[in-house]
C-alpha positions as CSV (number, residue, x, y, z in Angstrom):
1,M,15.8,1.3,-22.9
2,Q,15.4,-2.0,-24.7
3,G,11.9,-3.1,-25.5
4,N,12.0,-6.3,-23.5
5,T,13.5,-4.6,-20.5
6,K,10.9,-1.9,-20.7
7,N,8.1,-4.5,-20.9
8,V,9.5,-6.2,-17.8
9,I,9.6,-2.9,-15.9
10,K,6.0,-2.2,-17.0
11,R,4.8,-5.6,-15.8
12,A,6.6,-5.1,-12.5
13,V,5.0,-1.6,-12.0
14,D,1.6,-3.1,-12.8
15,L,2.2,-5.8,-10.2
16,C,3.3,-3.2,-7.6
17,M,0.3,-1.0,-8.3
18,T,-2.0,-4.0,-7.9
19,V,-0.5,-4.9,-4.6
20,L,-0.7,-1.3,-3.3
21,L,-4.3,-1.0,-4.6
22,L,-5.2,-4.1,-2.5
23,C,-3.5,-2.6,0.5
24,L,-5.3,0.7,0.0
25,M,-8.7,-1.2,-0.2
26,A,-7.8,-2.8,3.1
27,Y,-8.1,0.4,5.2
28,Q,-9.3,-1.5,8.3
29,V,-6.1,-3.5,8.2
30,T,-3.5,-0.9,7.5
31,G,-4.9,2.0,9.5
32,E,-5.1,5.7,8.6
33,V,-1.4,6.6,8.8
34,L,-0.1,3.7,6.7
35,H,-3.1,4.1,4.3
36,E,-2.0,7.7,3.5
37,W,1.7,6.7,2.9
38,I,0.6,3.8,0.7
39,G,-1.5,6.3,-1.2
40,V,1.5,8.6,-1.8
41,G,3.5,5.6,-3.1
42,M,0.6,4.6,-5.3
43,T,0.4,8.1,-6.7
44,L,4.1,8.1,-7.6
45,L,3.8,4.7,-9.2
46,V,0.9,5.9,-11.3
47,I,2.9,8.9,-12.5
48,F,5.9,6.6,-13.3
49,H,3.5,4.2,-15.2
50,Q,2.3,7.1,-17.4
51,I,5.9,8.1,-18.2
52,L,6.7,4.5,-19.3
53,N,3.6,4.6,-21.6
54,I,4.4,7.9,-23.2
55,K,4.7,6.2,-26.7
56,W,1.2,4.8,-26.2
57,Y,-0.2,8.3,-25.6
58,K,1.7,9.7,-28.7
59,A,0.0,7.0,-30.8
60,T,-3.5,7.8,-29.5
61,F,-4.5,9.8,-32.7
62,K,-2.6,7.5,-35.1
63,G,-3.8,4.4,-36.8
64,K,-7.2,2.7,-37.0
65,Y,-9.4,2.0,-34.1
66,N,-11.1,-1.4,-33.5
67,A,-13.3,-2.4,-30.6
68,Y,-10.4,-3.6,-28.5
69,R,-8.4,-0.4,-28.9
70,I,-11.5,1.8,-28.2
71,L,-12.3,-0.1,-25.0
72,S,-8.7,-0.1,-23.9
73,L,-8.5,3.7,-24.4
74,V,-11.8,4.3,-22.6
75,I,-10.8,2.1,-19.6
76,N,-7.3,3.6,-19.4
77,I,-8.5,7.2,-19.4
78,A,-11.2,6.4,-16.9
79,L,-8.7,4.6,-14.7
80,I,-6.3,7.6,-14.8
81,A,-9.1,10.0,-14.0
82,A,-10.2,7.8,-11.0
83,F,-6.7,7.5,-9.7
84,G,-6.2,11.3,-10.1
85,L,-9.4,12.2,-8.3
86,T,-8.7,9.6,-5.6
87,A,-5.2,11.0,-5.0
88,F,-6.3,14.7,-5.0
89,C,-9.2,14.1,-2.6
90,G,-7.1,11.9,-0.4
91,M,-4.4,14.5,-0.1
92,S,-7.1,17.1,0.6
93,M,-7.9,15.2,3.7
94,S,-4.4,14.1,4.7
95,G,-3.4,14.6,8.3
96,H,-0.1,12.5,8.2
97,A,1.6,12.0,4.9
98,V,1.0,15.4,3.2
99,P,-0.8,17.5,5.9
100,F,0.3,20.8,4.1
101,L,-2.2,19.9,1.3
102,Y,-5.1,19.5,3.7
103,G,-8.1,21.6,2.7
104,M,-7.3,21.9,-1.1
105,T,-11.0,21.3,-1.5
106,K,-14.0,21.1,0.8
107,V,-13.5,18.1,3.1
108,S,-17.1,16.8,2.9
109,F,-16.8,16.8,-0.9
110,A,-13.3,15.2,-0.8
111,R,-14.5,12.4,1.5
112,R,-17.4,11.3,-0.7
113,M,-15.4,11.7,-3.9
114,H,-12.4,9.8,-2.5
115,L,-14.6,6.9,-1.4
116,S,-16.4,6.6,-4.7
117,M,-13.3,7.1,-7.0
118,S,-11.2,4.6,-5.0
119,Y,-13.8,1.9,-5.7
120,W,-14.1,2.9,-9.3
121,A,-10.3,2.7,-9.5
122,F,-10.5,-0.8,-8.1
123,V,-13.1,-1.9,-10.7
124,L,-11.3,-0.3,-13.6
125,M,-7.9,-1.7,-12.5
126,G,-9.4,-5.2,-12.6
127,L,-10.8,-4.5,-16.1
128,H,-7.4,-3.0,-17.2
129,L,-5.5,-6.1,-16.0
130,G,-8.0,-8.4,-17.6
131,M,-7.7,-6.7,-21.0
132,H,-3.9,-7.5,-21.0
133,I,-4.2,-11.1,-19.9
134,P,-5.0,-12.6,-23.4
135,V,-1.9,-10.9,-24.8
136,I,0.3,-12.2,-22.0
137,F,-1.0,-15.8,-22.2
138,A,-0.7,-15.8,-26.0
139,K,3.0,-16.2,-25.5
140,F,2.6,-19.5,-23.7
141,K,1.6,-22.6,-25.5
142,M,-0.6,-24.7,-23.1
143,P,-2.2,-28.1,-23.7
144,N,-6.0,-28.0,-24.2
145,K,-6.5,-29.9,-20.9
146,L,-4.6,-27.2,-19.1
147,K,-6.5,-24.5,-20.8
148,I,-9.8,-26.0,-19.8
149,A,-8.5,-26.4,-16.2
150,V,-7.4,-22.8,-16.1
151,S,-10.8,-21.6,-17.5
152,V,-12.8,-23.6,-15.0
153,V,-10.7,-22.3,-12.0
154,S,-10.9,-18.8,-13.3
155,F,-14.6,-19.0,-13.8
156,S,-15.1,-20.4,-10.3
157,L,-13.0,-17.8,-8.6
158,A,-14.7,-15.0,-10.6
159,G,-18.1,-16.4,-9.5
160,V,-17.0,-16.2,-5.8
161,G,-15.7,-12.7,-6.5
162,L,-19.0,-11.6,-7.9
163,L,-20.9,-12.9,-4.9
164,L,-18.5,-11.1,-2.6
165,F,-18.8,-7.9,-4.6
166,L,-22.6,-8.0,-4.5
167,N,-22.7,-8.7,-0.8
168,S,-20.2,-5.9,0.0
169,K,-22.6,-3.1,-0.9
170,T,-19.8,-1.7,-3.1
171,T,-22.3,-0.2,-5.5
172,D,-23.4,2.2,-2.7
173,Y,-19.9,3.6,-2.7
174,L,-19.6,3.6,-6.5
175,F,-22.7,5.7,-7.0
176,F,-22.3,8.2,-4.1
177,K,-25.1,6.7,-2.1
178,V,-23.2,6.8,1.2
179,P,-20.5,9.3,2.5
180,F,-18.6,6.7,4.6
181,A,-17.4,3.2,4.1
182,F,-18.8,0.7,6.5
183,L,-15.9,-1.6,7.2
184,D,-15.7,-4.7,9.3
185,Y,-12.8,-4.1,11.8
186,E,-13.4,-7.5,13.4
187,K,-12.6,-9.4,10.2
188,A,-9.1,-11.0,10.0
189,G,-6.6,-9.1,7.8
190,A,-5.9,-12.2,5.7
191,Q,-9.7,-12.6,5.0
192,V,-9.9,-8.9,4.0
193,F,-7.1,-9.3,1.4
194,L,-8.4,-12.6,0.1
195,E,-11.9,-11.2,-0.5
196,N,-10.5,-8.1,-2.2
197,I,-8.3,-10.3,-4.4
198,L,-11.3,-12.4,-5.4
199,M,-13.4,-9.3,-6.2
200,L,-10.5,-7.9,-8.3
201,L,-10.2,-11.3,-10.1
202,F,-13.9,-11.1,-11.0
203,W,-13.3,-7.8,-12.8
204,A,-10.1,-9.1,-14.4
205,F,-12.1,-12.1,-15.6
206,I,-14.7,-9.7,-17.2
207,G,-11.9,-7.7,-18.8
208,T,-10.3,-10.9,-20.2
209,Q,-13.6,-12.1,-21.7
210,V,-14.3,-8.7,-23.3
211,A,-10.7,-8.7,-24.8
212,V,-11.2,-12.2,-26.2
213,I,-14.5,-11.3,-27.7
214,C,-13.1,-8.2,-29.3
215,K,-10.0,-9.9,-30.7
216,N,-12.0,-12.9,-32.1
217,A,-14.5,-10.4,-33.8
218,Q,-11.5,-8.5,-35.3
219,K,-9.9,-11.8,-36.5
220,K,-13.2,-12.9,-38.1
221,K,-13.6,-9.6,-39.8
222,E,-10.1,-9.8,-41.3
223,E,-10.6,-13.3,-42.4
224,N,-13.9,-12.3,-44.2
225,K,-12.0,-9.5,-46.0
226,I,-9.4,-11.9,-47.2
227,R,-12.1,-14.4,-48.3
228,F,-14.0,-11.9,-50.3
């Protein structure tokens, strides 16, 4: 497979995974049956994504590690673990998509773990996407005014996403404080998706800023080496 073609497929898979993740986080919109089938599709996409990145895994113990590479590795491994636990626990409670896997682990444990790991996957997915944004946008040459406009809009959207995240009590789910998600079934579906997108954008914004800081620090370090 040609490098450019493979990269296009990777970006397409990332996009599909992001869309499915947003659908999974909108349980009150999709309902239980569709939620389970979307979960199965997400699991298959995650596996396919790992196959596409097999070269990345082979290079894990090769070369030097800078701050960006260390953080990318930690986030990727944590994201895979979160996806894996979410899928395992979800299938352990399945009554529609894969009912033959029901009871693989204690249901009370699976419910609490599935809830927490799904929200960790959401947060880590945002960070993961954000870490790649500087690399993607580096290929495009934008005028300074456009860069400023994009930065202002991104910062504003991220701010709204942060407020929504804090008001959603998501931290209770992340840290196992509650066994059930308290969802608003009266809220319009479009609003649910919009709020989830904004919260994901907040974490993507954080990931982007961290990536920029790491790359600038590495660039400065290399310039100092050349200077001295």
